[in-house]
C-alpha positions as CSV (number, residue, x, y, z in Angstrom):
1,X,32.8,-105.9,-159.3
2,X,29.5,-105.8,-160.0
3,X,29.0,-101.9,-158.7
4,X,32.7,-101.0,-161.1
5,X,30.2,-102.3,-164.0
6,X,27.0,-100.2,-162.8
7,X,28.4,-96.8,-162.6
8,X,30.1,-97.1,-166.2
9,X,27.1,-98.4,-168.2
10,X,24.8,-95.5,-165.4
11,X,28.0,-92.7,-167.0
12,X,27.2,-94.1,-170.4
13,X,23.6,-93.8,-170.3
14,X,24.2,-90.3,-169.0
15,X,26.4,-89.7,-171.3
16,X,24.4,-90.8,-174.5
17,X,21.4,-89.0,-173.1
18,X,23.6,-86.1,-173.3
19,X,24.8,-86.7,-176.9
20,X,21.2,-87.1,-178.3
21,X,19.9,-83.8,-176.3
22,X,22.7,-81.8,-178.1
23,X,22.7,-83.3,-180.8
24,X,18.7,-82.6,-181.7
25,X,19.1,-79.4,-180.3
26,X,21.9,-78.8,-183.1
27,X,19.0,-79.7,-185.7
28,X,16.3,-77.6,-183.8
29,X,14.6,-80.9,-182.6
30,X,14.5,-80.0,-179.0
31,X,14.0,-77.1,-176.9
32,X,17.1,-75.5,-175.5
33,X,17.1,-73.6,-171.7
34,X,18.9,-70.7,-172.4
35,X,20.9,-67.6,-170.5
36,X,20.0,-64.5,-169.5
37,X,21.2,-61.8,-171.1
38,X,23.7,-61.3,-168.3
39,X,25.1,-64.3,-168.0
40,X,26.1,-64.3,-171.7
41,X,27.5,-60.9,-171.4
42,X,29.6,-62.8,-168.6
43,X,31.1,-65.6,-171.0
44,X,31.6,-63.2,-174.3
45,X,34.4,-61.0,-172.1
46,X,35.6,-64.0,-170.2
47,X,36.2,-65.3,-173.8
48,X,37.6,-62.3,-174.8
49,X,40.2,-62.0,-172.0
50,X,41.6,-65.8,-172.6
51,X,42.0,-64.8,-176.5
52,X,43.5,-61.5,-175.9
53,X,45.8,-62.2,-173.1
54,X,47.1,-65.2,-175.2
55,X,48.4,-63.1,-178.2
56,X,49.6,-60.4,-175.7
57,X,51.1,-63.5,-173.6
58,X,52.6,-64.7,-177.3
59,X,53.9,-61.4,-179.0
60,X,55.4,-60.5,-175.8
61,X,57.9,-63.8,-176.3
62,X,58.6,-63.0,-179.1
63,X,59.7,-59.0,-178.4
64,X,62.2,-60.5,-175.2
65,X,62.9,-63.4,-177.3
66,X,62.9,-63.6,-181.2
67,X,65.2,-66.8,-181.7
68,X,62.2,-69.3,-181.6
69,X,64.2,-72.2,-181.0
70,X,65.7,-70.6,-177.9
71,X,61.7,-69.9,-176.9
72,X,60.9,-73.7,-177.5
73,X,64.1,-74.6,-175.2
74,X,63.0,-71.6,-172.4
75,X,59.5,-73.6,-172.8
76,X,60.9,-77.2,-172.2
77,X,62.6,-75.7,-169.5
78,X,59.5,-74.4,-167.7
79,X,57.6,-77.7,-168.3
80,X,60.1,-79.7,-166.7
81,X,60.2,-77.5,-163.8
82,X,64.0,-76.7,-164.5
83,X,65.8,-73.9,-164.5
84,X,66.6,-71.9,-167.7
85,X,70.0,-71.3,-168.2
86,X,71.6,-68.3,-168.1
87,X,71.7,-66.8,-172.3
88,X,74.7,-64.1,-174.0
89,X,72.9,-61.4,-175.0
90,X,73.1,-60.3,-178.4
91,X,74.7,-57.3,-177.0
92,X,77.4,-59.0,-174.6
93,X,78.2,-61.2,-178.0
94,X,78.7,-58.3,-180.1
95,X,81.1,-57.0,-177.3
96,X,83.1,-60.5,-177.1
97,X,83.7,-60.1,-180.4
98,X,84.6,-56.3,-180.5
99,X,87.1,-56.8,-177.9
100,X,88.8,-59.6,-179.2
101,X,88.9,-57.8,-183.1
102,X,90.4,-54.7,-181.2
103,X,92.8,-57.0,-179.3
104,X,94.2,-58.5,-182.6
105,X,93.6,-55.6,-184.7
106,X,96.1,-53.1,-182.5
107,X,94.5,-52.0,-178.5
108,X,96.3,-48.8,-179.4
109,X,95.1,-48.0,-182.7
110,X,92.2,-45.2,-183.3
111,X,90.8,-48.2,-184.5
112,X,91.2,-50.8,-181.3
113,X,90.3,-47.9,-178.8
114,X,86.9,-47.4,-180.5
115,X,86.1,-51.2,-180.9
116,X,86.9,-51.5,-177.0
117,X,84.5,-48.5,-176.1
118,X,82.2,-49.9,-178.3
119,X,82.1,-53.0,-176.8
120,X,81.7,-51.6,-173.2
121,X,79.2,-49.9,-174.3
122,X,77.9,-53.1,-176.2
123,X,78.1,-54.9,-172.9
124,X,76.6,-52.4,-170.7
125,X,73.1,-52.5,-173.0
126,X,73.2,-56.3,-173.1
127,X,73.4,-56.5,-169.2
128,X,70.3,-53.7,-169.5
129,X,68.4,-56.1,-171.8
130,X,69.2,-59.0,-169.3
131,X,67.0,-57.0,-166.8
132,X,64.9,-55.8,-168.7
133,X,64.0,-59.3,-169.4
134,X,64.3,-61.4,-166.2
135,X,61.6,-57.9,-165.0
136,X,59.0,-58.5,-167.6
137,X,58.8,-62.5,-167.7
138,X,58.4,-61.9,-163.6
139,X,56.2,-59.0,-163.4
140,X,54.5,-59.4,-166.9
141,X,54.4,-62.9,-168.5
142,X,54.0,-65.2,-165.5
143,X,51.0,-64.0,-164.3
144,X,49.5,-63.7,-167.9
145,X,50.6,-67.7,-167.8
146,X,49.1,-68.0,-164.2
147,X,45.6,-66.7,-165.5
148,X,45.7,-69.2,-168.6
149,X,47.1,-71.9,-167.3
150,X,45.4,-71.8,-163.3
151,X,42.2,-69.1,-163.5
152,X,41.2,-70.1,-166.8
153,X,41.2,-73.9,-166.4
154,X,39.0,-73.1,-163.6
155,X,36.6,-71.3,-165.2
156,X,36.2,-74.0,-168.5
157,X,36.3,-76.6,-166.1
158,X,32.9,-74.9,-164.4
159,X,31.3,-74.2,-168.1
160,X,32.0,-77.9,-169.1
161,X,30.1,-78.8,-165.8
162,X,27.1,-75.9,-166.7
163,X,27.1,-77.2,-169.8
164,X,26.1,-81.1,-168.8
165,X,24.1,-80.2,-166.3
166,X,21.9,-78.0,-169.0
167,X,21.5,-80.7,-171.2
168,X,20.4,-83.2,-168.2
169,X,17.6,-80.5,-167.1
170,X,16.7,-80.2,-171.0
171,X,16.9,-83.9,-171.5
172,X,14.0,-84.3,-168.2
173,X,11.9,-81.3,-169.2
174,X,12.0,-83.5,-172.3
175,X,11.2,-86.8,-170.4
176,X,8.3,-85.3,-168.5
177,X,6.9,-83.4,-171.5
178,X,6.7,-87.1,-173.7
179,X,5.1,-88.2,-170.2
180,X,2.4,-86.0,-169.6
181,X,1.7,-86.7,-173.3
182,X,1.3,-90.1,-172.7
183,X,-0.6,-89.7,-169.6
184,X,-3.3,-88.2,-171.7
185,X,-3.6,-91.2,-174.0
186,X,-4.0,-93.9,-170.7
187,X,-4.2,-93.1,-167.0
188,X,-1.2,-95.6,-165.9
189,X,1.7,-93.2,-167.0
190,X,0.6,-91.1,-164.3
191,X,3.7,-92.8,-162.6
192,X,5.6,-92.2,-165.0
193,X,4.9,-88.2,-164.3
194,X,5.5,-87.9,-161.9
195,X,8.9,-90.2,-161.6
196,X,9.8,-87.2,-164.8
197,X,8.9,-84.3,-162.2
198,X,11.4,-85.3,-159.7
199,X,14.0,-85.8,-161.8
200,X,13.2,-82.2,-163.2
201,X,13.0,-81.0,-159.9
202,X,16.5,-82.4,-159.2
203,X,18.0,-81.5,-162.3
204,X,17.1,-77.5,-162.0
205,X,17.9,-77.2,-158.8
206,X,21.4,-78.8,-160.0
207,X,21.6,-76.1,-162.1
208,X,20.8,-73.1,-160.6
209,X,23.7,-74.5,-158.4
210,X,26.2,-74.3,-160.8
211,X,25.1,-71.7,-162.9
212,X,25.6,-69.7,-159.5
213,X,29.1,-71.0,-159.6
214,X,30.4,-70.3,-163.0
215,X,28.5,-66.8,-162.5
216,X,30.8,-65.6,-159.3
217,X,34.1,-67.4,-161.2
218,X,32.6,-65.0,-164.5
219,X,32.3,-61.9,-162.1
220,X,35.9,-62.7,-161.2
221,X,37.2,-61.5,-164.6
222,X,37.4,-57.9,-163.4
223,X,39.4,-58.7,-160.5
224,X,42.1,-60.5,-163.2
225,X,41.8,-57.1,-165.7
226,X,42.8,-55.1,-162.2
227,X,45.8,-57.2,-161.5
228,X,46.8,-57.7,-165.8
229,X,46.8,-53.6,-165.7
230,X,49.0,-53.4,-162.5
231,X,50.9,-56.5,-164.1
232,X,51.1,-54.0,-167.3
233,X,52.2,-51.1,-165.4
234,X,55.0,-52.6,-164.1
235,X,56.3,-53.8,-167.6
236,X,55.9,-50.3,-169.1
237,X,58.0,-49.1,-166.0
238,X,60.4,-52.3,-166.8
239,X,61.0,-51.0,-170.7
240,X,61.4,-47.5,-169.8
241,X,64.2,-47.6,-166.9
242,X,65.6,-50.3,-170.0
243,X,65.6,-47.6,-172.7
244,X,66.6,-44.3,-170.2
245,X,70.0,-47.0,-169.6
246,X,70.4,-47.5,-173.4
247,X,70.2,-44.1,-173.9
248,X,72.3,-42.9,-171.2
249,X,74.7,-45.3,-172.1
250,X,75.0,-44.1,-175.6
251,X,74.8,-40.7,-174.9
252,X,78.3,-41.2,-172.8
253,X,79.7,-43.4,-175.8
254,X,78.5,-40.4,-177.9
255,X,80.7,-37.9,-176.2
256,X,83.7,-40.1,-175.4
257,X,83.9,-41.0,-179.2
258,X,83.8,-37.4,-180.0
259,X,86.9,-36.8,-178.0
260,X,89.1,-39.3,-179.4
261,X,91.9,-38.2,-182.2
262,X,90.8,-39.2,-185.3
263,X,87.7,-40.9,-184.5
264,X,86.0,-38.6,-187.4
265,X,88.4,-37.8,-189.7
266,X,87.2,-36.3,-192.8
267,X,83.7,-35.8,-191.3
268,X,83.9,-32.0,-190.4
269,X,79.7,-32.2,-191.5
270,X,77.2,-32.7,-189.1
271,X,75.9,-36.1,-188.6
272,X,72.1,-34.5,-189.5
273,X,70.7,-32.2,-191.3
274,X,69.9,-28.9,-189.7
275,X,67.1,-28.1,-188.0
276,X,64.8,-25.1,-188.3
277,X,63.8,-23.7,-184.8
278,X,60.1,-24.8,-184.7
279,X,61.5,-28.0,-184.9
280,X,64.2,-27.7,-182.2
281,X,61.6,-26.3,-180.6
282,X,59.0,-29.3,-181.0
283,X,62.3,-32.1,-180.6
284,X,63.1,-30.2,-177.3
285,X,59.6,-30.4,-175.8
286,X,58.9,-34.2,-176.6
287,X,61.2,-37.0,-177.3
288,X,65.0,-36.7,-176.4
289,X,67.5,-36.8,-179.8
290,X,71.1,-38.0,-179.6
291,X,72.9,-34.3,-179.9
292,X,75.7,-35.0,-182.8
293,X,79.3,-33.8,-181.8
294,X,79.3,-31.5,-185.1
295,X,78.1,-29.2,-181.5
296,X,82.1,-29.2,-181.2
297,X,83.4,-27.1,-183.4
298,X,85.5,-28.7,-186.4
299,X,89.2,-28.2,-186.6
300,X,90.3,-24.5,-188.1
301,X,86.5,-23.7,-187.3
302,X,86.7,-20.5,-184.8
303,X,85.7,-21.0,-181.2
304,X,83.7,-19.5,-179.1
305,X,84.5,-16.7,-177.2
306,X,81.9,-16.9,-174.2
307,X,83.6,-13.3,-172.8
308,X,82.4,-11.7,-175.8
309,X,79.0,-13.6,-175.9
310,X,76.1,-11.0,-175.2
311,X,72.2,-12.0,-175.7
312,X,70.7,-11.6,-178.8
313,X,68.7,-7.9,-179.5
314,X,65.9,-10.6,-180.1
315,X,65.7,-11.4,-176.7
316,X,66.3,-14.6,-174.8
317,X,63.8,-17.7,-173.6
318,X,64.0,-19.6,-170.1
319,X,64.1,-23.5,-170.4
320,X,63.5,-26.6,-168.2
321,X,66.8,-29.0,-168.4
322,X,65.4,-32.8,-169.2
323,X,68.5,-34.7,-167.9
324,X,71.9,-33.9,-165.5
325,X,74.6,-33.1,-168.1
326,X,78.4,-32.8,-167.6
327,X,80.6,-30.7,-169.6
328,X,83.7,-31.6,-171.8
329,X,84.9,-28.8,-171.5
330,X,85.4,-25.2,-170.3
331,X,83.3,-24.0,-173.3
332,X,79.9,-26.0,-172.1
333,X,77.5,-25.5,-169.0
334,X,77.2,-28.3,-167.3
335,X,73.3,-28.8,-166.4
336,X,71.1,-30.6,-163.0
337,X,68.3,-32.2,-164.2
338,X,65.1,-29.7,-163.3
339,X,67.1,-26.6,-163.0
340,X,66.2,-23.4,-165.4
341,X,68.4,-21.5,-167.0
342,X,68.1,-18.9,-169.3
343,X,69.1,-19.7,-173.2
344,X,69.6,-17.9,-176.5
345,X,71.4,-18.4,-180.1
346,X,74.0,-17.0,-181.9
347,X,74.3,-17.0,-185.7
348,X,76.6,-19.2,-187.2
349,X,76.0,-21.7,-184.2
350,X,75.3,-25.3,-184.7
351,X,71.1,-26.4,-184.4
352,X,71.5,-28.6,-181.9
353,X,73.4,-26.3,-179.1
354,X,72.4,-23.0,-177.6
355,X,74.0,-20.8,-175.0
356,X,72.9,-21.2,-171.2
357,X,73.1,-19.1,-168.6
358,X,72.6,-19.5,-165.1
359,X,73.9,-16.6,-162.4
360,X,76.9,-15.4,-163.8
361,X,78.3,-18.8,-166.1
362,X,77.5,-18.8,-169.7
363,X,78.6,-21.7,-171.7
364,X,76.8,-23.9,-174.8
365,X,74.5,-26.4,-174.1
366,X,72.9,-29.1,-175.8
367,X,69.4,-28.6,-176.7
368,X,68.4,-32.1,-176.8
369,X,68.6,-32.0,-173.1
370,X,66.4,-29.1,-172.4
371,X,62.0,-28.3,-172.7
372,X,62.2,-24.9,-173.9
373,X,59.9,-22.4,-172.0
374,X,56.9,-20.3,-173.8
C-alpha cells in the first residue's frame, strides 16, 4: 500500500514538473531542446501522411456508399467485430421494380419487354457495383484503416513519450543551471550540482534512445507510401474493371433495344447531333462513346448495298479495333479486338459509322470501336 502511494506521488511529481516546464516554454521563460531539421521534416511528412490518408479514406467511403446512415451502420458492425449484412444495391433494386412493373403491365407488350431487358441489365450493373465495392474495401480501404489504427497509433504513442523525455531533459538542464548558480554563492551546494549532473546524464540518455526509436518509426512512413501506392493501383484496376463491365452491359442493352420492334417508334433522328470528321477521329482515339441506334437505316431509308460499295476517291484509312463487336445483321462487319482493318466513309452515311474492309469482307462498323491511325 505504501509502495503504491509513493509511486502515485512520484508520478504526480513528474507530471507536475513536465507541466511547469511546458508552460514556461510556451511563455518563453525556459529553454527548449530543439530537434534537428531532418527529424522535423520526418514529423511534418508523417503528419501530412496521416491527414491526407484520413481525407482520402473518408471520401472513398462516401464514393462507395453515398448513404450516410448505411455508412454509420457498417461502422458499428465493424467496431462490434460482426459481419456487415449484405445490402441490395440501387441497380438491383431498380431491376426488381422494373421486372415487377413489366409483369403487372404486360410482359409481352413492347413496354413490358423493354422493362424486362433494361431490368436485367440493371441487375448486372448492380452486381458489378457490388463486386467493385467489395474489392475496393478489401484492397484499398482496409490498408488505409490499418495504417491509421495501427502504425499511426504506435507513432503517436512514441512521439508522446519523446515529448515527455524532452521535457524531463529540459527540466534537468534547468535544475543544473540553478544548482550551479547557487554553488557560486555557497560551496555547500556542490552535492546538488553533482546530483543535477547525474540526473541530466540519465535524462539525456533516455531522450536520445527515445529519439532514435521515434526516428525509425517516422522513416517507416516511406514504406507506408509504397504500400499505399500498390493499394491505389489495385483500386484503379478495380474501378476500371467495373466501368468496363458497365460499358459492355450498356452496349449489349442498346443493341438489343435497337432490335425491338416499336421501341423507338417516331424517333428517326440520331440520338445525338452529327459530329464532324475531325471530332469523330478524336473521340475514336480517346474515350469510346456508345454508338447510337441511328447507325441502322431508319424506316423508308434506302439501305446501303455492300456489293455496290467502293472506296471513295479520297482514299481509305487504317484503323485498329479497340473492342470485340458482334455484327447485328449481314450489313455489319464483326470485329475482333486489336485487329487492323481498312475503313472509309460514304456520302450520306451516319457519322457514327464507317465502312470497314477485312480481306474480301466488308460491312458497316461503329466508329467508337476503332482507333483511326494516321
